[in-house]
N, C-alpha and C positions, 0 to 999 in steps of 0.2 A: 458607220454603225450608230454614232451619236445623232446624226441628222435623221436617220430612219426612226430612232426611238422618239425623238422630239416630234416628228411628224405623226407618229402613232398616237401620242398623247394629245397632240393638237387636234387631230380629227375627232377624238372622243370629246374634247371640249367644244368643238364646233357643233357636233351632233347635239350635245346637251343644250347649247345656245339656241339652236333651231327649235328644239322641242320646247324651250322655255316660252315661246310665243303661243303655245297651246295652253299655258297656265300652270299653276303650281301642282295641280293634280297629275298632269302629264310628267312633270319633272320628278315628282315623288314615285310615279309608276316606273319610270326608267331606272331610278335609283334602286328600287326594290328588285327589279329584274337583274340589275348588275350585281347585286349581292349574291343572287343565285348562280349566275353564270361566271362570276369572277374567279371563284375557286377552281372550277373546271378548266377555264382558259389558262389560269396561272399555273396549274399543274402540267398542262401540256407544254407550256413555255419552259417550265423548269426541266422537264425531261428532255426537251429539245436542246436546251443549253448544255445538259450533260452529254448528249449525243455529239454536240459540237466539239467537245474535248476529244472524244474518241475519233472523230473525223480528222481533227487536227493532228493527233498522234499518227494516224494512218497516212495522212498527207506528208508528214515529215519523214516517215519511213519509206515512202514511195511504194507501198505494198497495195496493189489494186484489190487483192482479195480482202485485206483488212478494211479498205475503204468501202467496198461493196457491203461487207458484213455490218459495218458501223451504220451505214445509211439505212439498210433495210431493217436492221434491228430497231433503230430509232423510229422508223415508220410504223412497224408493227406495234411497238409499245404505245406510241401516241394515238394510233387509231383505236386500240383497245381501251385506252384510258378515256378518250372522248366519247366512245360509244357507251362505255359504262357510266360516264357522267351524264350523258343524255338520258339513259335509261332511268337513272336515279331522279333526274329532274322530272321526267314524265310521271314517275310514281309519286314522288314526294314534293316536287317543286310547286305545283299549283295549290295544294292544300296549305303549304307553307306561306305562299303569297297571300292567301285569304286570311291567315292568322296575323301576318305582319302589317297588312294594309289598314289604314285608318278608316277607309270607306270602301264599299263594294265597287264604286266607280274606279278607284285607284287600283284595286285588285284586278278588275276586268282589263284595264289598260295594261297593267304589267303582264298579265297572262297572254294578251294578244301580242305584245312585243316579244315576249319570251318564246312563243310558238315559232316565230320566224327566226329569231336569233339563234335557235338551235342549229340552223343551217350554217350560220356564221361560225359557230364553235367547230363544226366539222371541217369547214374550209380552212380556218386558221390553224387547226391542229396539223393538217398536212403542210400548209404553207410554212409553219414554224420549223418543221423538219427540213424542208428544202432550204429555208433561210440559214439554218444552222449548218447544213452541209456546205453551202457556198461560203459562209463565214470561216469554217474550218479549212477550206481550200483557198483562202485569201482572196475570194471574189466578193468582198463585202459590198461593192457598188451595186450588185444585182438586186439585193433586197431593197436598197434605197431607191433604185429605179422603179421597182415594183410599186412602191408607194407613190412615186411621182406620176405613174400611169393610173393607179387606182383611186388616188385621193380625189381628183376632180370628178370622177364618176360617182364616188361615194357621196360627196357633198352635193353635186348637181342633182343626182337622182333622189336624194333625200328631200331636197327643196321641192322638187316637182311632185313627189308622192305625198309628202306631209301636207302641202297646201293645195294640191290638185291644180297645178298651173298648166296652161297650154293643152288642155283636154285630158290630162292624166287624172286618174281617180284620186279624190281627196281621201287619203288613208290615215291621216293623223299620225299617231304614235307608231302604228304598224308600218307606215310608209318609211319612217326612220330606220326600222329594222331591215326592210327590203333594200333600202339604200346601202346600208352596211353590208348586206349580203352580196349585192352586185359588185361593190368595191372589193370585197374579200375574194369573190369568185374570179374577178379579173386578175387580181394579184396572184392567185393560185395558178391560173392558166399561164401567165407570163413566166412564173418560176418553173413550172413543169416543162414548158417548151425549152427554156434555157438549160434545164437539167438534161433533157433528152438530147439536145445538141452537144452537150459536153460529154455525156457518158452513154448515150443510148439508154438501155435498161441494165447495163453491166452484163449483158448476155454473153459477151466474149470472155468473161471471167467465170471459170467453173468452180463450183463448190462453195463451202462456207468455212469460216473459222470454227473450231470446236466441233466440226462434223456435221452440224445442221443449223438451220436458221433458228429453230425453236430454242436450241441449247445456247446459241450465241445471244439471242434476245434475252434469255434468262440471265446470263452473265452480265449483259449490259444493264439490265434492270437492277441487279445487285449493286452495280457501280453507281447508278443514277438515283436510286431512291433517297439517299441522304440529301442530295441537292433539292429534290422535291419536298422532302420533310422540312428542310430549312425554310423554303418558301411558305409552306403551310403554317409553320410555327410563327414566322414573322407576320403573316397575314392575320392570324388569330390574335396574336399579341397586340398588333396595331388596333384591331377592332375593340379589344378589351380596353385598351388605353383610351380610345375615342369615347367609349361608353363612360369611362371615369371622368374624362374631360368635360362631359356634359354637366358635371356638378359644379364647374366654375360658373361665374356669373355670365350673363348672356353676351356681354361684350368680349370677354376673354375667350369664351368658347367660339364665338364667331371668328375671332382672330386666328385661333388654332385651325379652324375649318378652312378658312380662306387661304392660309399659307401652305397647307399640306400639298395641294396639287402643284403649286409653283416650286416647292422644294423638290418634288419628284422630277419635274421637267428640267429645271436648271441643273439638277444633279446628274443628268444623263451624260454630260461630257466626262466627268470623272468616273462614273460607273462604267461607261463603255470603254474608256481608256484601260481600266482595270480588266475588263472582260477581254479586250483585245490582247492585253499582256498575257493573260492566261492562254489564249489561243496560240500565240506565238511561242510561249514556253512549251506547250504541248507538242508543237511542230518541232522545236529544237530538241526536246527529249526523244521524239521519234527518230531524229537524225543521230542520236547517241553522241551529242557534243560533249566536250570535256567540261568538268566542273568549273574551271576558270572561265570558259566561254559563256557558260550559263550565268555565272555571277556577274560578268561584265554586261551582258544584256540586261539583267534584272536591275542593276544599278542605274543604267541609262533609262530604263522604263520608269524607275522610281522618280528620277529627276523630272521626267515628263509628267508623272502623276502629280508632283508638287505644283507644277505650272497649271495643270488642269484644275487642281483644288483652288488655286488663287483665282482663276477665271470664274469658277463656280461661286466662290465667296463674293466676288465682284458682282456677279449676276444676282445673288441674293440681295445685296445692298441696293442695286438698281430697282429690283422688284419692290422692296420695302418703301423706298422713296417715291416710286411711281404709283404706289397704291392710292395716293390722293387723286390721281387721274383715272386709274383703272376702275376704282370703286368710288365714284364721285359722291355717292349718297350715304357713305358710311357715317355712323355717329362718331363724334370726336373721341369718345371713350374706346371704341374699337380701333380707331386709327392709332391712338396712343399705345394700346396693347400690342398692335402690330409692330410699332416702332421699338418697343421694349425687347422684342425678340432678336433684334439685329445683332447684338454682341455674340449671342450663341450661334447665329447663322454664319457670322464671319469666322468663327473658330472651328465649327463642327466639320466643315468640308475637309480639313487636313487629316485628322485621325480616321475619318470615315473612308477617305480615298485610300489611305495607306492600308487600312484593314481590308478593304476590298481587293487591293492588289494581292495581299497575302492569301486571302481566301481563294482567289482565282488561280494563283500559282499552286497552292496545295491541291486543288481539284485537278489542275492540269497534270500533276504528277500521279494522279489516281487516288490521292488521300482525301476522299470526300467525307469520311467519318469525322476527322478532326474539326473541319470547318463547321459541320453540323453541330457537333457537341458544344463548340464555343458559342455559336449563335443561340442554341436552345437554352444554354445556361444563362446567357446574358438577358434573353427575353424573359424567362420565367423565374429566375432566381434574383434578378435585379430590376429590370425595367418595369414589369407589371406590378410587383409588390411595392416598389418605391413610388410609383405613380399614385397608387392607392393611398400610400402613407402621406405623401405630400399634399394630395387634394382632399382626401376624406378625413384625415386626422389633423394635420398641421394647418390646413386651409391656406396654403401659400399662394402667392400671386402667379400669374401665367408665366412670368419670366423664369421663376425657379422650377416650375413644372416642366417647361420646355427645355431647361438646362439639363434635364435628365437624358435627353437625346445625346448631348455631348458627353455626359458622364458614362453612358452606356458604351460609347465608342472607346472611351479611355479604359473602361473595364476590360474590353475585348483586346485592347492594344497589346499588352505584354504577352498574352497567350498566343495570338496570331504571330507576332514577330519572333517569339521564342521558337516556334515551329519552323519558321523560315531560316533563322540563324543556325538551327541544328543541322542544316544542309541535307536533311533526309529527302527533300524534294528533288535532289539531283538524280535520284534513282527512280525510274518509271515503274509504277506498280500497276500491273495488269491483272484483271480478274481471270 
């Protein structure tokens, strides 16, 4: 799961690197299009992750009817969300691009890229459901294999279509979108074939939980929406904070911008460990194991999470020290600003990983509301106002501003761990 997540982020970075040869306007255009599509794709991933918990519970209980219902409910929800998102983009997306773009050329490039990338949204919405199903059934390697198969096609076709090599049309930015679609389509086809081989279409399993697919999908949506709301809140809060960071001096803001994608990539190890812990807890709850057995498993998983956090902290240190070679042309002021972030990066992985384990365990037990409430309160009652206060009022350095990411995790820490220590997660809550 961690390798798949790293590959997914790496492909995005490679695509952006290839587009950078077309100039700053092309990079700006793809950035604008990503702002439009990112929320839709993120919502489908969030609902798929929620479905993953339902699948894991069904897999643990060995109930084929529950497994069938969880899969098709998740598929219906994701397809409806992505179709609604595409419709909103078609109505409002293009005028919004024209407003945000600095020049008509950038707006036109973003619109061309977006027109093709809508197909990627649809393919990825279905692929995320298939991926979550396999994750919930302990077949995590299949999603990883799908990226091993599709990544070369994505990168290779993007190169051919962006630059028009070997007789292919030179499509520029639109070629990058077509390359992404070809990779996404291949991944979808592979996962669909693997699903059909494993389950057929569940035609041998009659009926639905709760009497009908529509009723089951409605109940699964009620379970899932707090997870999606958490994602949306975190996304908007991060965007607001980035807008506030823009008030730092140019070197400090550059440091914050450069470190952000690396923090996400390196943090995938601890994040996916926590996510896998949640999947396994959901399976064990589905098996109705004793409270003692559940506690024993979680204590072992937590020790593993501590090791994962140490590895993530080490990766952060390597990234900071390697920035001299990764970004050879950086100004010395930016380099020093990056280096100043290291103490926070070495510490933040530990409470963040532990909080993530707690959040995934709570979701695995069906308690999605508590996790949402903790995240929303930390985002909007602490992180955003304190960022504005540190930057706009106190005018503090980038180190103190970045330290708020650590303080936010410490704020969430007692609330998450109190919920776990209460042992309420031992009892599976079903909608």
